[in-house]
PDB file of N, CA, C, O and CB in Angstrom:
ATOM      1  N   MET A   1     115.485  86.847  95.047  1.00  0.00           N
ATOM      2  CA  MET A   1     114.797  86.039  96.105  1.00  0.00           C
ATOM      3  C   MET A   1     114.714  86.864  97.323  1.00  0.00           C
ATOM      4  O   MET A   1     113.750  86.607  98.044  1.00  0.00           O
ATOM      5  CB  MET A   1     115.532  84.698  96.418  1.00  0.00           C
ATOM      6  N   PHE A   2     115.561  87.857  97.738  1.00  0.00           N
ATOM      7  CA  PHE A   2     115.150  88.908  98.770  1.00  0.00           C
ATOM      8  C   PHE A   2     114.180  89.733  98.531  1.00  0.00           C
ATOM      9  O   PHE A   2     113.819  90.370  99.521  1.00  0.00           O
ATOM     10  CB  PHE A   2     116.083  89.700  99.088  1.00  0.00           C
ATOM     11  N   LYS A   3     113.589  89.959  97.488  1.00  0.00           N
ATOM     12  CA  LYS A   3     112.290  90.692  97.100  1.00  0.00           C
ATOM     13  C   LYS A   3     111.165  89.659  97.586  1.00  0.00           C
ATOM     14  O   LYS A   3     110.313  89.877  98.447  1.00  0.00           O
ATOM     15  CB  LYS A   3     112.185  91.046  95.355  1.00  0.00           C
ATOM     16  N   ARG A   4     111.340  88.555  96.888  1.00  0.00           N
ATOM     17  CA  ARG A   4     110.276  87.663  97.115  1.00  0.00           C
ATOM     18  C   ARG A   4     110.049  87.361  98.796  1.00  0.00           C
ATOM     19  O   ARG A   4     108.878  87.188  99.134  1.00  0.00           O
ATOM     20  CB  ARG A   4     110.629  86.307  96.266  1.00  0.00           C
ATOM     21  N   ILE A   5     111.146  87.285  99.908  1.00  0.00           N
ATOM     22  CA  ILE A   5     111.024  87.317 101.058  1.00  0.00           C
ATOM     23  C   ILE A   5     110.528  88.602 101.663  1.00  0.00           C
ATOM     24  O   ILE A   5     109.979  88.565 102.764  1.00  0.00           O
ATOM     25  CB  ILE A   5     112.071  86.930 101.465  1.00  0.00           C
ATOM     26  N   LEU A   6     110.656  89.511 101.145  1.00  0.00           N
ATOM     27  CA  LEU A   6     110.258  91.174 101.522  1.00  0.00           C
ATOM     28  C   LEU A   6     108.766  90.754 101.063  1.00  0.00           C
ATOM     29  O   LEU A   6     108.048  90.851 102.059  1.00  0.00           O
ATOM     30  CB  LEU A   6     111.190  92.780 100.442  1.00  0.00           C
ATOM     31  N   GLY A   7     108.207  90.432 100.223  1.00  0.00           N
ATOM     32  CA  GLY A   7     106.905  90.329  99.561  1.00  0.00           C
ATOM     33  C   GLY A   7     106.144  90.053 100.472  1.00  0.00           C
ATOM     34  O   GLY A   7     105.237  90.813 100.813  1.00  0.00           O
ATOM     35  N   MET A   8     106.414  88.747 101.109  1.00  0.00           N
ATOM     36  CA  MET A   8     105.726  88.006 102.088  1.00  0.00           C
ATOM     37  C   MET A   8     105.076  88.789 103.049  1.00  0.00           C
ATOM     38  O   MET A   8     103.937  88.565 103.456  1.00  0.00           O
ATOM     39  CB  MET A   8     106.548  87.146 102.720  1.00  0.00           C
ATOM     40  N   PHE A   9     106.053  90.034 103.542  1.00  0.00           N
ATOM     41  CA  PHE A   9     105.544  90.803 104.902  1.00  0.00           C
ATOM     42  C   PHE A   9     105.215  92.309 104.524  1.00  0.00           C
ATOM     43  O   PHE A   9     105.381  93.226 105.329  1.00  0.00           O
ATOM     44  CB  PHE A   9     106.797  90.798 106.178  1.00  0.00           C
ATOM     45  N   SER A  10     104.799  92.467 103.408  1.00  0.00           N
ATOM     46  CA  SER A  10     104.751  93.769 103.147  1.00  0.00           C
ATOM     47  C   SER A  10     103.290  94.225 102.205  1.00  0.00           C
ATOM     48  O   SER A  10     102.857  93.547 101.273  1.00  0.00           O
ATOM     49  CB  SER A  10     106.160  94.065 102.412  1.00  0.00           C
ATOM     50  N   ASN A  11     102.742  95.381 102.643  1.00  0.00           N
ATOM     51  CA  ASN A  11     101.403  95.385 101.837  1.00  0.00           C
ATOM     52  C   ASN A  11     101.696  96.492 100.745  1.00  0.00           C
ATOM     53  O   ASN A  11     102.697  97.208 100.722  1.00  0.00           O
ATOM     54  CB  ASN A  11      99.966  95.778 102.833  1.00  0.00           C
ATOM     55  N   ASP A  12     100.607  96.506  99.811  1.00  0.00           N
ATOM     56  CA  ASP A  12     101.152  97.975  99.037  1.00  0.00           C
ATOM     57  C   ASP A  12     100.027  98.764  99.504  1.00  0.00           C
ATOM     58  O   ASP A  12      98.910  98.264  99.638  1.00  0.00           O
ATOM     59  CB  ASP A  12     101.314  98.023  97.130  1.00  0.00           C
ATOM     60  N   LEU A  13     100.253  99.840  99.727  1.00  0.00           N
ATOM     61  CA  LEU A  13      99.686 101.222 100.307  1.00  0.00           C
ATOM     62  C   LEU A  13     100.115 102.478  99.505  1.00  0.00           C
ATOM     63  O   LEU A  13     101.186 102.829  99.011  1.00  0.00           O
ATOM     64  CB  LEU A  13     100.202 101.448 101.830  1.00  0.00           C
ATOM     65  N   ALA A  14      98.441 103.213  99.582  1.00  0.00           N
ATOM     66  CA  ALA A  14      98.659 104.420  98.715  1.00  0.00           C
ATOM     67  C   ALA A  14      98.104 105.603  99.994  1.00  0.00           C
ATOM     68  O   ALA A  14      97.236 105.287 100.807  1.00  0.00           O
ATOM     69  CB  ALA A  14      97.586 104.349  96.990  1.00  0.00           C
ATOM     70  N   ILE A  15      98.672 106.764  99.987  1.00  0.00           N
ATOM     71  CA  ILE A  15      98.308 107.693 101.079  1.00  0.00           C
ATOM     72  C   ILE A  15      98.016 108.985 100.190  1.00  0.00           C
ATOM     73  O   ILE A  15      98.883 109.439  99.444  1.00  0.00           O
ATOM     74  CB  ILE A  15      99.564 107.898 102.296  1.00  0.00           C
ATOM     75  N   ASP A  16      96.793 109.532 100.304  1.00  0.00           N
ATOM     76  CA  ASP A  16      96.515 111.050  99.603  1.00  0.00           C
ATOM     77  C   ASP A  16      96.459 112.063 100.821  1.00  0.00           C
ATOM     78  O   ASP A  16      95.516 112.047 101.612  1.00  0.00           O
ATOM     79  CB  ASP A  16      94.897 111.144  98.661  1.00  0.00           C
ATOM     80  N   LEU A  17      97.458 112.892 100.920  1.00  0.00           N
ATOM     81  CA  LEU A  17      97.350 114.017 101.764  1.00  0.00           C
ATOM     82  C   LEU A  17      96.664 115.118 101.153  1.00  0.00           C
ATOM     83  O   LEU A  17      96.114 115.946 101.879  1.00  0.00           O
ATOM     84  CB  LEU A  17      98.601 114.436 102.193  1.00  0.00           C
ATOM     85  N   GLY A  18      96.631 115.229  99.869  1.00  0.00           N
ATOM     86  CA  GLY A  18      96.371 116.548  98.756  1.00  0.00           C
ATOM     87  C   GLY A  18      94.838 117.146  99.186  1.00  0.00           C
ATOM     88  O   GLY A  18      94.577 118.275  98.769  1.00  0.00           O
ATOM     89  N   THR A  19      93.835 116.458  99.985  1.00  0.00           N
ATOM     90  CA  THR A  19      92.873 116.778  99.781  1.00  0.00           C
ATOM     91  C   THR A  19      92.474 117.128 101.216  1.00  0.00           C
ATOM     92  O   THR A  19      93.437 117.154 101.983  1.00  0.00           O
ATOM     93  CB  THR A  19      92.234 115.919  99.012  1.00  0.00           C
ATOM     94  N   ALA A  20      91.231 117.417 101.786  1.00  0.00           N
ATOM     95  CA  ALA A  20      90.998 118.047 103.020  1.00  0.00           C
ATOM     96  C   ALA A  20      90.815 116.604 104.065  1.00  0.00           C
ATOM     97  O   ALA A  20      90.614 116.672 105.278  1.00  0.00           O
ATOM     98  CB  ALA A  20      89.543 119.173 102.891  1.00  0.00           C
ATOM     99  N   ASN A  21      90.913 115.597 103.441  1.00  0.00           N
ATOM    100  CA  ASN A  21      90.634 114.316 104.380  1.00  0.00           C
ATOM    101  C   ASN A  21      91.914 113.407 104.011  1.00  0.00           C
ATOM    102  O   ASN A  21      92.288 113.384 102.838  1.00  0.00           O
ATOM    103  CB  ASN A  21      89.009 113.439 104.010  1.00  0.00           C
ATOM    104  N   THR A  22      92.497 112.761 104.859  1.00  0.00           N
ATOM    105  CA  THR A  22      93.662 112.100 104.659  1.00  0.00           C
ATOM    106  C   THR A  22      93.103 110.606 104.607  1.00  0.00           C
ATOM    107  O   THR A  22      92.674 110.029 105.607  1.00  0.00           O
ATOM    108  CB  THR A  22      94.780 112.432 105.804  1.00  0.00           C
ATOM    109  N   LEU A  23      93.164 109.936 103.092  1.00  0.00           N
ATOM    110  CA  LEU A  23      92.737 108.973 103.190  1.00  0.00           C
ATOM    111  C   LEU A  23      94.284 107.693 102.657  1.00  0.00           C
ATOM    112  O   LEU A  23      95.126 107.947 101.796  1.00  0.00           O
ATOM    113  CB  LEU A  23      91.286 109.163 102.346  1.00  0.00           C
ATOM    114  N   VAL A  24      94.208 106.486 103.446  1.00  0.00           N
ATOM    115  CA  VAL A  24      94.904 105.630 103.292  1.00  0.00           C
ATOM    116  C   VAL A  24      94.159 104.325 102.600  1.00  0.00           C
ATOM    117  O   VAL A  24      93.064 103.950 103.020  1.00  0.00           O
ATOM    118  CB  VAL A  24      95.474 105.502 104.480  1.00  0.00           C
ATOM    119  N   LEU A  25      94.761 103.733 101.626  1.00  0.00           N
ATOM    120  CA  LEU A  25      94.235 102.501 100.924  1.00  0.00           C
ATOM    121  C   LEU A  25      95.398 101.681 100.918  1.00  0.00           C
ATOM    122  O   LEU A  25      96.577 102.034 100.938  1.00  0.00           O
ATOM    123  CB  LEU A  25      93.640 102.722  99.441  1.00  0.00           C
ATOM    124  N   VAL A  26      94.841 100.385 100.884  1.00  0.00           N
ATOM    125  CA  VAL A  26      95.563  98.957 101.147  1.00  0.00           C
ATOM    126  C   VAL A  26      95.134  98.489  99.723  1.00  0.00           C
ATOM    127  O   VAL A  26      93.972  98.688  99.369  1.00  0.00           O
ATOM    128  CB  VAL A  26      94.948  97.864 102.620  1.00  0.00           C
ATOM    129  N   LYS A  27      96.065  97.849  98.852  1.00  0.00           N
ATOM    130  CA  LYS A  27      95.606  96.925  97.890  1.00  0.00           C
ATOM    131  C   LYS A  27      94.932  96.021  98.184  1.00  0.00           C
ATOM    132  O   LYS A  27      95.343  95.417  99.174  1.00  0.00           O
ATOM    133  CB  LYS A  27      96.375  96.433  97.306  1.00  0.00           C
ATOM    134  N   GLY A  28      93.671  95.491  97.561  1.00  0.00           N
ATOM    135  CA  GLY A  28      92.934  94.383  97.633  1.00  0.00           C
ATOM    136  C   GLY A  28      91.764  94.784  98.952  1.00  0.00           C
ATOM    137  O   GLY A  28      90.648  94.267  98.998  1.00  0.00           O
ATOM    138  N   GLN A  29      92.191  95.638  99.818  1.00  0.00           N
ATOM    139  CA  GLN A  29      90.929  96.077 100.857  1.00  0.00           C
ATOM    140  C   GLN A  29      90.133  97.342 100.735  1.00  0.00           C
ATOM    141  O   GLN A  29      89.039  97.591 101.241  1.00  0.00           O
ATOM    142  CB  GLN A  29      91.441  96.214 102.241  1.00  0.00           C
ATOM    143  N   GLY A  30      91.120  98.334  99.728  1.00  0.00           N
ATOM    144  CA  GLY A  30      90.007  99.666  99.764  1.00  0.00           C
ATOM    145  C   GLY A  30      90.494 100.320 100.699  1.00  0.00           C
ATOM    146  O   GLY A  30      91.466  99.999 101.384  1.00  0.00           O
ATOM    147  N   ILE A  31      89.672 101.530 100.803  1.00  0.00           N
ATOM    148  CA  ILE A  31      89.799 102.548 101.749  1.00  0.00           C
ATOM    149  C   ILE A  31      90.045 102.230 103.394  1.00  0.00           C
ATOM    150  O   ILE A  31      89.064 102.056 104.117  1.00  0.00           O
ATOM    151  CB  ILE A  31      88.586 103.284 101.566  1.00  0.00           C
ATOM    152  N   CYS A  32      91.193 102.176 103.847  1.00  0.00           N
ATOM    153  CA  CYS A  32      91.224 101.593 105.614  1.00  0.00           C
ATOM    154  C   CYS A  32      91.187 102.855 106.428  1.00  0.00           C
ATOM    155  O   CYS A  32      90.674 102.739 107.542  1.00  0.00           O
ATOM    156  CB  CYS A  32      92.838 100.633 106.167  1.00  0.00           C
ATOM    157  N   ILE A  33      91.648 104.073 106.069  1.00  0.00           N
ATOM    158  CA  ILE A  33      91.665 105.318 107.147  1.00  0.00           C
ATOM    159  C   ILE A  33      90.996 106.329 106.373  1.00  0.00           C
ATOM    160  O   ILE A  33      91.373 106.337 105.201  1.00  0.00           O
ATOM    161  CB  ILE A  33      93.231 105.890 107.683  1.00  0.00           C
ATOM    162  N   ASN A  34      90.127 107.179 106.661  1.00  0.00           N
ATOM    163  CA  ASN A  34      89.688 108.382 106.208  1.00  0.00           C
ATOM    164  C   ASN A  34      89.315 109.275 107.158  1.00  0.00           C
ATOM    165  O   ASN A  34      88.236 109.188 107.743  1.00  0.00           O
ATOM    166  CB  ASN A  34      88.738 108.241 105.405  1.00  0.00           C
ATOM    167  N   GLU A  35      90.092 110.103 107.355  1.00  0.00           N
ATOM    168  CA  GLU A  35      90.088 111.094 108.456  1.00  0.00           C
ATOM    169  C   GLU A  35      90.060 112.308 107.964  1.00  0.00           C
ATOM    170  O   GLU A  35      90.885 112.573 107.090  1.00  0.00           O
ATOM    171  CB  GLU A  35      91.164 111.020 109.334  1.00  0.00           C
ATOM    172  N   PRO A  36      88.944 113.519 108.476  1.00  0.00           N
ATOM    173  CA  PRO A  36      88.943 114.764 108.272  1.00  0.00           C
ATOM    174  C   PRO A  36      90.300 115.519 108.842  1.00  0.00           C
ATOM    175  O   PRO A  36      90.431 116.736 108.710  1.00  0.00           O
ATOM    176  CB  PRO A  36      87.707 115.225 108.834  1.00  0.00           C
TER     177      PRO A  36
END
């Protein structure tokens, strides 16, 4: 039940810091931030 409640208010994020650019991806939306 607790996980279900938290799931309503959270997004799945991925952050790639290993390249020259910083990428932030949001599940279902794609790349949201692409900064050099």
